C-alpha positions in Angstrom: 2.4 5.8 7.8 4.6 8.9 7.2 8.2 9.0 8.3 8.3 12.1 10.4 11.4 13.7 11.9 11.8 14.2 15.6 11.0 17.4 17.3 14.0 19.7 17.7 15.8 20.2 21.0 19.1 21.6 22.0 21.7 20.5 19.5 24.6 20.7 21.7 27.0 21.7 18.9 26.3 18.6 16.7 25.4 20.7 13.7 24.9 24.3 14.9 25.9 26.3 17.9 23.3 26.4 20.7 22.1 29.7 19.4 22.8 29.5 15.6 23.7 32.6 13.6 20.7 32.9 11.2 19.6 35.3 8.4 16.4 35.9 6.6 16.0 33.6 3.7 18.1 34.7 0.7 17.5 32.6 -2.4 20.8 34.0 -3.9 22.9 32.3 -1.2 20.8 29.2 -0.7 22.9 26.0 -0.6 21.4 23.4 -3.0 21.8 19.7 -2.5 22.4 17.3 -5.2 19.4 15.1 -5.8 17.0 17.4 -3.9 14.6 19.8 -5.6 13.7 22.9 -3.5 10.4 24.6 -4.0 9.6 28.0 -2.6 6.1 28.5 -1.4 4.3 31.2 0.6 1.0 31.5 2.5 -1.9 32.9 0.4 -5.5 33.8 0.9 -7.4 31.5 3.2 -4.3 29.8 4.4 -3.6 28.2 1.1 -0.1 28.0 -0.3 0.9 29.9 -3.4 4.0 30.4 -5.6 5.6 33.8 -4.5 5.7 35.0 -8.1 2.0 34.1 -8.6 0.2 34.9 -5.3 -3.3 34.9 -6.9 -3.2 31.2 -7.8 -3.8 28.8 -4.8 -2.1 25.4 -5.2 -3.5 21.9 -4.9 -1.6 18.7 -4.9 -1.6 18.2 -8.7 -0.5 21.8 -9.3 2.5 21.4 -6.8 3.4 18.0 -8.5 3.3 19.7 -11.9 5.6 22.5 -10.7 8.1 19.9 -9.4 8.0 17.9 -12.7 8.7 20.9 -14.7 11.7 21.8 -12.7 13.1 18.7 -11.1 14.7 15.4 -12.3 12.4 12.4 -12.1 14.7 10.8 -9.5 14.7 13.7 -7.1 13.2 14.1 -3.7 11.5 17.5 -2.9 11.9 20.0 -0.1 9.3 22.6 0.5 10.7 25.8 1.7 7.7 27.3 3.4 7.1 28.2 7.1 4.8 25.8 9.1 4.9 23.2 6.2 3.4 20.6 8.5 0.1 22.5 8.5 -0.3 21.2 5.0 0.7 17.6 5.7 -2.2 16.1 3.8 -1.5 18.2 0.7 2.2 17.3 0.7 1.5 13.6 1.4 -0.7 13.6 -1.7 2.1 15.3 -3.6 4.6 12.6 -2.5 2.1 9.9 -3.8 1.8 11.7 -7.2 5.6 12.0 -7.5 6.5 8.6 -6.0 9.3 10.3 -3.9 9.7 11.7 -0.4 8.7 15.2 0.4 10.5 17.2 3.2 8.5 20.0 4.9 9.2 22.1 8.0 7.5 21.4 11.3 4.5 23.4 12.6 5.6 26.5 14.6 8.8 26.9 12.6 10.2 29.6 10.3 12.6 28.8 7.5 15.9 30.7 7.9 19.4 30.6 6.5 22.1 29.5 8.9 25.8 28.7 8.7 26.8 25.1 9.0 29.0 24.7 12.1 30.1 21.2 11.2 32.9 22.7 9.0 36.3 23.5 10.5 37.6 26.8 11.6 39.4 27.4 8.3 36.1 27.6 6.5 34.1 29.5 9.1 35.9 32.7 8.4 34.7 32.6 4.8 31.2 31.5 5.6 29.8 35.1 5.3 30.3 34.9 1.6 29.5 31.3 1.0 26.2 29.4 0.6 23.8 29.1 3.6 21.7 26.1 4.7 17.9 26.2 5.0 16.9 25.4 8.5 13.5 25.3 10.3 13.8 27.3 13.5 11.4 27.1 16.4 9.4 30.3 16.4 9.7 30.7 20.2 13.2 29.1 21.2 14.9 29.9 17.8 16.5 26.5 18.0 16.7 24.2 14.9 14.0 21.6 14.3 14.3 18.6 12.1 12.7 18.5 8.7 9.7 16.1 8.5 10.0 13.4 5.8 6.6 12.6 4.1 6.7 9.3 2.2 4.3 8.3 -0.6 1.2 7.1 1.3 1.0 3.7 -0.5 4.7 3.1 0.0 5.2 4.6 3.5 7.4 2.9 6.0 9.3 3.7 9.2 12.6 3.2 7.3 14.9 6.2 6.6 14.9 8.3 3.4 17.6 8.9 0.8 19.0 12.0 2.8 20.1 12.3 6.4 18.0 14.7 8.5 19.6 15.9 11.7 19.9 19.0 13.7 17.9 21.0 11.1 20.3 20.0 8.4 19.6 17.9 5.2 22.7 16.1 4.1 23.4 13.4 1.4 24.3 10.0 2.8 27.5 8.3 1.6 28.4 4.8 0.8 26.4 1.8 -0.4 22.7 2.2 -0.6 21.4 -0.3 2.0 18.2 -0.6 3.9 17.8 -2.7 7.0 15.9 -6.0 6.9 14.8 -7.9 10.1 17.6 -10.3 9.4 19.7 -8.9 6.7 20.0 -6.1 4.2 18.2 -4.7 1.2 20.5 -3.2 -1.5 19.0 -0.6 -3.6 19.7 2.1 -6.3 18.3 5.6 -6.7 15.8 4.3 -9.3 14.2 1.7 -7.1 14.9 3.1 -3.6 11.3 4.0 -2.7 9.8 0.7 -3.8 12.6 -1.4 -2.3 12.2 0.4 1.0 8.4 -0.3 1.0 8.9 -4.0 0.3 11.8 -4.3 2.8 9.5 -2.9 5.4 7.0 -5.7 4.9 9.4 -8.6 5.4 9.1 -10.3 8.7 11.9 -11.8 10.8 12.9 -15.3 9.9 14.5 -18.0 12.1 17.9 -19.1 11.1 18.3 -17.4 7.7 19.9 -14.1 6.6 18.2 -12.3 3.8 19.8 -10.0 1.3 17.6 -8.2 -1.3 19.6 -7.4 -4.5 19.0 -6.8 -8.2 20.6 -9.2 -10.7 22.1 -7.3 -13.7 24.5 -8.5 -16.5 25.4 -11.7 -14.8 26.2 -10.1 -11.5 24.8 -8.1 -8.6 23.7 -4.5 -9.0 24.8 -2.3 -6.0 24.0 1.4 -5.8 25.8 4.3 -4.1 24.3 7.4 -2.4 26.2 9.5 -4.9 23.8 8.2 -7.5 26.1 5.8 -9.2 25.7 2.1 -9.5 28.0 -0.9 -10.4 27.6 -4.6 -11.2 29.5 -6.6 -8.5 30.9 -10.1 -8.6 30.2 -12.7 -5.9 33.4 -11.8 -4.2 32.7 -8.0 -4.3 29.2 -8.6 -2.9 30.7 -10.6 -0.1 32.8 -7.5 0.8 29.7 -5.3 0.8 28.0 -7.7 3.2 31.1 -7.9 5.4 29.1 -6.7 8.5 26.7 -9.6 8.4 27.3 -12.9 10.2 27.6 -15.1 7.2 30.2 -17.7 8.0 28.4 -21.1 8.4 25.1 -19.3 8.1 22.2 -19.7 5.6 22.0 -16.7 3.2 18.7 -16.2 1.1 19.0 -14.0 -1.9 15.8 -12.0 -2.6 16.2 -11.5 -6.4 14.7 -12.1 -9.8 16.9 -14.0 -12.2 17.6 -12.7 -15.7 15.7 -14.3 -18.6 18.8 -14.6 -20.8 20.5 -18.0 -20.6 24.0 -16.7 -20.8 23.4 -14.2 -17.9 21.8 -17.0 -15.9 25.0 -19.1 -16.3 27.3 -16.1 -15.3 25.0 -15.4 -12.3 25.2 -19.1 -11.1 29.0 -18.7 -11.2 28.8 -15.5 -9.1 26.4 -17.1 -6.5 28.9 -20.1 -6.1 31.7 -17.5 -5.6 29.6 -15.7 -3.0 29.1 -19.0 -1.1 32.8 -19.9 -1.2 33.8 -16.4 -0.1 31.4 -16.0 2.8 31.3 -19.6 3.9 27.5 -19.5 3.8 24.9 -21.7 2.2 23.4 -19.4 -0.4 19.7 -20.1 -1.3 18.2 -18.8 -4.5 15.1 -19.4 -6.6 15.7 -21.7 -9.6 17.5 -20.1 -12.6 15.0 -17.9 -14.5 12.7 -17.7 -11.5 12.2 -15.1 -8.8 11.6 -14.6 -5.1 8.4 -12.7 -4.1 7.1 -11.5 -0.8 3.9 -13.2 0.7 2.5 -10.2 2.4 0.1 -12.0 4.7 2.9 -14.2 6.0 5.7 -11.6 5.7 7.9 -14.3 4.1 9.5 -15.0 0.7 8.3 -17.6 -1.8 10.2 -19.0 -4.7 8.8 -19.3 -8.2 10.1 -20.9 -11.4 10.4 -19.2 -14.8 6.8 -20.1 -15.7 5.4 -18.5 -12.6 4.7 -21.8 -10.7 5.7 -22.2 -7.1 9.2 -23.9 -6.9 11.6 -25.0 -4.2 14.6 -23.0 -3.3 18.0 -24.1 -4.5 21.0 -24.4 -2.2 24.6 -23.4 -3.2 26.8 -24.8 -0.5 30.5 -24.1 -0.1 32.9 -27.0 -0.7 33.9 -27.3 2.9 30.5 -27.1 4.5 30.0 -29.8 7.2 26.8 -31.7 8.0 23.4 -31.4 6.4 21.6 -28.1 5.8 19.8 -26.6 8.7 16.9 -25.5 6.4 14.5 -27.3 4.2 13.1 -26.0 0.9 9.5 -27.0 0.8 7.4 -27.6 -2.4 5.4 -24.6 -1.4 8.4 -22.4 -2.2 9.3 -21.6 1.4 12.4 -22.0 3.5 11.8 -23.5 6.9 13.9 -24.9 9.8 14.0 -28.6 10.0 13.1 -28.4 13.6 10.1 -26.1 13.1 7.7 -27.0 10.2 4.6 -25.0 9.8 1.3 -26.8 9.5 -2.4 -25.9 8.9 -4.9 -28.6 9.7 -8.4 -28.4 8.2 -10.8 -30.5 10.4 -13.9 -32.1 9.0 -17.3 -31.8 10.6 -17.1 -35.4 11.9 -13.8 -34.9 13.6 -11.3 -36.0 10.8 -8.4 -33.7 9.8 -6.5 -32.6 6.8 -2.9 -31.7 7.6 -1.2 -29.3 5.3 2.3 -30.2 6.3 4.2 -30.5 2.9 4.0 -34.0 1.5 7.8 -34.2 1.2 8.0 -34.1 5.1 5.8 -37.3 5.4 7.1 -40.8 5.7 6.5 -42.7 2.4 3.8 -44.8 4.0 1.7 -41.7 4.8 1.7 -40.4 1.2 -0.8 -43.1 0.2 -3.6 -41.8 2.2 -4.3 -38.5 0.5 -8.1 -37.7 0.3 -9.8 -37.1 -3.0 -10.1 -33.5 -4.1 -6.8 -32.2 -2.7 -3.6 -31.6 -4.6 -0.3 -29.9 -3.9 -1.1 -27.1 -6.5 2.4 -27.0 -7.8 4.6 -29.5 -9.8 6.8 -31.8 -7.7 8.8 -34.9 -8.2 5.9 -37.0 -6.8 3.0 -35.4 -8.6 2.5 -33.5 -11.8 0.6 -30.2 -11.9 -2.9 -30.4 -13.3 -3.0 -29.0 -16.8 -6.4 -29.9 -18.2 -10.0 -30.2 -16.9 -9.7 -33.9 -17.1 -6.9 -33.9 -14.5 -8.6 -31.5 -12.1 -9.6 -33.4 -8.9 -13.2 -33.7 -7.8 -14.1 -31.5 -4.8 -14.5 -33.0 -1.4 -18.3 -33.1 -0.5 -19.3 -30.7 2.2 -19.9 -32.3 5.6 -18.0 -35.5 4.8 -14.9 -36.8 6.5 -12.0 -35.6 4.5 -9.4 -37.6 6.6 -9.2 -40.0 9.4 -8.5 -39.0 13.0 -4.9 -39.6 12.0 -3.7 -36.6 10.1 -3.5 -36.9 6.4 -1.2 -35.1 4.0 -2.7 -32.3 1.8 -1.6 -28.9 0.7 -3.1 -26.3 -1.7 -6.1 -27.0 -3.8 -5.6 -27.7 -7.6 -4.7 -24.9 -9.9 -7.1 -24.5 -12.9 -6.1 -24.2 -16.5 -6.5 -20.7 -17.9 -8.1 -19.2 -21.0 -8.2 -15.6 -22.4 -11.6 -14.1 -21.9 -13.5 -12.8 -24.9 -13.1 -9.0 -25.2 -16.9 -8.9 -26.0 -17.7 -10.7 -22.7 -19.5 -8.9 -19.9 -17.7 -6.4 -17.8 -15.9 -7.5 -14.6 -17.2 -4.8 -12.3 -14.1 -2.7 -11.2 -13.8 0.1 -13.7 -10.0 -0.3 -13.9 -10.2 -4.0 -14.8 -10.3 -4.1 -18.6 -11.6 -6.9 -20.7 -9.7 -9.8 -22.1 -8.2 -11.1 -18.9 -6.9 -14.6 -18.2 -9.8 -16.5 -16.4 -10.2 -20.1 -15.3 -11.2 -22.4 -18.1 -12.7 -25.0 -15.6 -14.3 -25.1 -12.2 -12.1 -25.1 -9.2 -12.2 -24.5 -5.5 -10.4 -21.9 -3.4 -10.4 -20.1 0.0 -11.7 -16.6 0.6 -11.0 -14.5 3.7 -14.0 -14.2 6.0 -13.8 -11.1 8.2 -15.9 -11.6 11.3 -18.3 -14.5 11.8 -18.1 -17.0 8.8 -21.8 -17.8 9.3 -22.7 -14.1 8.8 -20.3 -14.0 5.7 -22.3 -16.9 4.3 -25.7 -15.3 4.8 -25.0 -11.6 4.4 -21.7 -11.5 2.4 -18.1 -10.7 2.9 -17.4 -7.0 3.9 -15.3 -5.2 1.3 -14.4 -1.7 0.2 -13.6 -3.2 -3.3 -15.7 -4.5 -6.1 -13.9 -7.8 -5.9 -12.7 -10.5 -3.4 -9.4 -12.3 -3.4 -9.2 -16.1 -3.4 -6.4 -18.3 -2.4 -5.5 -21.9 -3.5 -3.4 -22.3 -0.3 -5.1 -21.5 3.0 -1.6 -20.5 4.3 -1.6 -17.5 2.0 -4.3 -15.9 4.2 -3.2 -14.0 7.4 -2.3 -16.3 10.3 -5.4 -17.1 12.4 -7.8 -16.0 9.8 -11.3 -17.5 9.3 -12.0 -18.7 5.8 -14.7 -19.6 3.3 -14.3 -22.4 0.9 -15.9 -21.6 -2.5 -16.3 -23.3 -5.9 -15.7 -21.1 -8.9 -17.4 -21.8 -12.2 -15.6 -21.3 -15.6 -14.8 -17.6 -16.1 -15.5 -16.6 -12.5 -11.9 -15.9 -11.5 -9.1 -13.7 -13.0 -5.6 -15.0 -12.4 -3.6 -12.2 -10.6 -0.2 -13.6 -11.8 -1.0 -12.6 -15.4 -3.3 -9.6 -14.9 -3.4 -7.4 -18.0 -4.4 -3.9 -16.7 -3.1 -0.9 -14.7 -3.7 -1.8 -11.1 -4.4 0.9 -8.4 -1.4 1.2 -6.0 -3.5 0.3 -3.0 -3.5 -3.3 -3.7 -0.5 -4.0 -6.0 0.8 -6.2 -3.2 -1.5 -9.1 -4.3 0.0 -9.1 -7.9 2.2 -11.8 -9.2 1.3 -14.8 -7.1 0.0 -17.9 -9.0 -1.8 -18.8 -5.8 -4.1 -15.8 -5.8 -7.2 -15.1 -7.9 -9.5 -12.1 -8.2 -13.3 -12.7 -8.0 -14.8 -9.6 -9.6 -18.2 -8.5 -8.5 -19.9 -8.9 -12.0 -18.8 -12.6 -12.0 -19.9 -13.6 -8.4 -22.9 -15.4 -9.9 -20.5 -18.0 -11.0 -19.2 -18.6 -7.4 -20.8 -20.8 -4.9 -20.1 -21.3 -1.2 -19.0 -24.8 0.0 -18.5 -24.0 3.7 -17.0 -21.8 6.4 -14.0 -22.5 8.7 -13.0 -20.8 11.9 -9.4 -20.8 13.0 -8.6 -22.0 16.5 -5.4 -20.0 16.6 -3.2 -23.0 16.7 -2.9 -24.0 13.0 -6.3 -25.7 12.7 -9.4 -24.7 10.7 -12.7 -26.0 12.2 -15.8 -26.2 10.1 -18.6 -23.9 11.4 -21.2 -23.7 8.7 -22.4 -25.8 5.7 -23.1 -23.3 2.8 -24.8 -25.8 0.5 -24.2 -23.8 -2.7 -25.2 -20.4 -1.5 -23.9 -17.5 -3.8 -21.0 -15.5 -2.6 -21.8 -11.9 -1.8 -20.1 -8.6 -1.0 -21.6 -6.5 1.7 -20.7 -2.8 2.7 -17.6 -2.4 4.7 -17.7 -0.6 8.1 -17.8 3.2 7.7 -14.5 3.3 9.6 -12.9 1.8 6.4 -15.0 3.6 3.8 -16.7 6.8 2.9 -20.5 6.4 3.8 -20.1 2.6 3.3 -19.3 3.0 -0.4 -16.6 1.1 -2.3 -13.4 2.7 -3.4 -14.4 2.5 -7.1 -17.0 5.3 -7.3 -17.8 8.0 -9.8 -16.3 11.4 -8.7 -17.4 15.0 -9.0 -16.4 17.3 -10.4 -14.7 15.6 -13.3 -12.3 18.6 -13.8 -11.8 22.1 -12.6 -13.4 23.6 -9.4 -17.2 23.7 -9.0 -19.6 25.3 -6.5 -21.7 23.3 -4.1 -23.7 23.9 -0.9 -23.8 22.2 2.5 -26.6 22.4 5.2 -25.3 22.5 8.7 -26.8 23.0 12.2 -26.7 26.8 13.2 -25.4 25.9 16.7 -22.1 24.4 17.6 -22.0 20.8 16.6 -19.0 20.8 14.2 -18.8 18.8 11.0 -20.1 15.3 11.0 -17.7 12.4 11.3 -17.0 10.4 8.2 -18.8 12.3 5.5 -21.0 15.3 4.7 -23.8 15.5 2.0 -23.5 18.3 -0.5 -26.0 19.9 -2.9 -25.3 21.2 -6.4 -28.2 23.7 -6.1 -29.2 25.8 -3.1 -31.7 23.8 -1.0 -34.8 25.2 0.5 -34.3 27.3 3.6 -34.7 25.4 6.9 -35.0 27.1 10.4 -32.0 26.6 12.6 -29.7 25.8 9.8 -26.6 27.3 8.1 -26.0 27.2 4.3 -22.3 27.4 3.3 -21.3 27.8 -0.3 -18.1 26.0 -1.0 -15.6 25.5 -3.9 -14.9 21.8 -4.6 -11.7 20.7 -6.5 -11.8 18.0 -9.1 -12.6 14.5 -7.8 -13.2 15.5 -4.2 -16.7 14.2 -3.9 -18.7 11.0 -4.7 -21.3 11.5 -7.4 -24.1 9.3 -5.8 -26.4 9.3 -8.9 -23.6 8.3 -11.3 -22.3 5.7 -8.9 -25.8 4.2 -8.4 -26.1 3.9 -12.2 -22.7 2.2 -12.4 -23.4 -0.3 -9.7 -27.0 -1.2 -10.7 -25.7 -4.3 -12.6 -23.9 -5.7 -9.7 -26.7 -7.4 -7.6 -24.2 -9.5 -5.5 -22.2 -6.5 -4.4 -24.3 -4.6 -1.9 -23.4 -1.0 -1.1 -25.2 1.9 0.6 -25.4 3.8 -2.6 -29.0 2.8 -3.3 -30.1 4.0 0.2 -28.3 7.4 -0.4 -29.8 7.7 -3.9 -33.3 7.1 -2.7 -32.7 9.5 0.2 -32.0 12.3 -2.4 -28.3 12.6 -1.5 -26.5 13.8 -4.6 -22.9 14.4 -3.5 -20.9 12.8 -0.6 -17.8 14.6 0.8 -15.5 12.4 2.8 -14.0 13.8 6.1 -10.4 13.5 4.8 -11.2 16.2 2.2 -12.8 18.7 4.6 -9.6 20.7 4.8 -9.4 21.0 1.0 -12.7 22.6 0.6 -12.9 26.4 0.7 -16.0 28.3 2.0 -16.8 31.3 -0.2 -20.1 32.5 1.3 -22.5 31.6 4.2 -26.2 32.2 4.8 -28.6 31.9 7.7 -32.3 31.0 7.5 -34.4 34.1 8.2 -37.9 35.0 7.0 -38.4 31.8 5.1 -35.3 32.3 3.0 -31.6 32.4 3.0 -29.8 35.7 4.0 -26.2 36.2 3.4 -23.8 36.5 6.5 -21.4 39.5 6.1 -17.9 39.9 7.3 -17.0 36.3 6.3 -13.4 35.6 5.4 -13.1 32.7 2.9 -11.2 29.8 4.4 -11.1 26.0 4.9 -14.4 24.4 5.6 -13.6 23.2 9.3 -12.3 26.5 10.6 -15.1 28.6 9.0 -17.9 26.4 10.2 -16.4 26.3 13.7 -16.5 30.1 13.7 -20.0 30.3 12.3 -21.5 27.8 14.7 -19.9 29.3 17.8 -20.4 33.0 17.0 -23.3 35.3 18.1 -25.7 35.6 15.1 -23.8 37.7 12.6 -25.0 40.8 10.8 -27.1 39.9 7.8 -26.4 42.0 4.7 -28.8 43.2 2.0 -30.0 42.4 -0.7 -33.3 40.7 0.3 -33.4 36.9 0.9 -32.2 34.6 -1.9 -35.0 32.7 -3.6 -34.3 29.0 -3.0 -36.0 28.2 -6.2 
């Protein structure tokens, strides 16, 4: 979601007088703001934006990003100085994604004007005529200031504020410590990590009884940034002063950080953590030295890991004068939970028995002897070592048998397999971005896969997905709460460990990286995965068996068209590969508009058809799906069903998604007359939706000579 500023209303003297004194935009007197790059753009032919000094060159998102990179510092946000900037919101959102920074644009219906800042005192107003002026979007009708709209990178977009304050038409630098609100705490950031810290802070959910502070460890202390762009390493006492507005005395404080790898720095940081606890009077919880805390997206909670990447318990640093026992428990699953509220997931067998996933450490000693075969904690604890070789891996529980008595039995995540580096000459994985030589499982193991919809249909038809892979979890609690699951058995080499992935990962699913609990099941290796059974959640922490899969292969089926373009996966072959190419679209001659979802395109003029329009369009690089090339690429993935084969056999060559309609420019249009195509005159080139709407709603336009175009 994009963080958009509010619509302007009367300012009441907050920043400007009710009717601000404005001037036409004058670049020579424009006030520049430190850390913000201003880019002047103007409307060009067909409504496209151009650089005023080069009006003949329309700009796409990559061209705008290139202009910014040539003129701006890598850490700067961007402000687009153009009237009606919100009309190009998709273009500038894409620019924000390419740059990894916020882009500020003017609202629709506004003009960019220069105005005098009325927040200054009378002494400076008299000299304002000769001083710099602020760029302000003014409503075209009321002439009142409107707020700038803040477009965040789409993969990192949140509802949290940006680096700059936006109010009453002004953009102003913030002051003080860089802090982002957490549901129960504060995320401290620097200019370098502000955007990514904001995105992760937005995903953390509220926690009961614990205050969370996200901070970067640096040089044996805590790195704290300032909105001036500077940063300093703070001691525990200095950090306590920064956190002075949080209710910390007698509370539990959880530090969301990654420990340094250097032993000396770790020792110094321990000293500062202890000082923080003594100064605030709070019990400070951290991952073990050398480890890290990571966000579990599906649970919106933090999990602790040790230096080797294994799940580890949080460590408490209590002040010397703390009274009574701690109010929180550190579980072997790397979580912090209240002693009065312990989360449980119960997996019930087909015969009525249950397996309770309450941590083993919470059970009375007598209960720990009743663990069923085939279930392990999945992480080293004092009671049980982690499996390290195939000989120590537990045998799977047979499907349909009682995995526990009616009395609940203790069990947690399934056993973690040993890993081995895949041979670089081995077969491809399926996703084109997943290069060879990954860390894969050296032995068979079992895991859980999210089943969207009916688990029985997921067993017979496949799991719907827009990717050429599925994610598997050792711990059912890593799936979203209340989710239905499939239990699968994965043969050697069938799963790629996400914690040690060796490739550049597309930003759309970077959130699954780094967890030792998560594995990637690529489409080309699904022949090594067999289904054990399906479970449906009852919504109260119990998974009830619904289907016995009996060794059926795991499949991927097309995702709903609402989540994909024509039911195709995200990893497809694109056309054109570079530059801008010509294509053609057949549309009804009468008013029906463009189809929802996607539109087939042709690389050559098709045969004339009565009652149809033919529009000739210019397609920028990568805007359409090359159906033939995609069909060839996916032929070797029989267990990943898509709709590409159906499109290929139907003769569809190119598919244009509806999100790209506005980026396609119509150059010419033709009507079917006399068995051929005749060009329509008086056509102004423009975006596909607007031109098609005019053509379909207009009285048949004048047809110009020359004679009909030969379709062959």
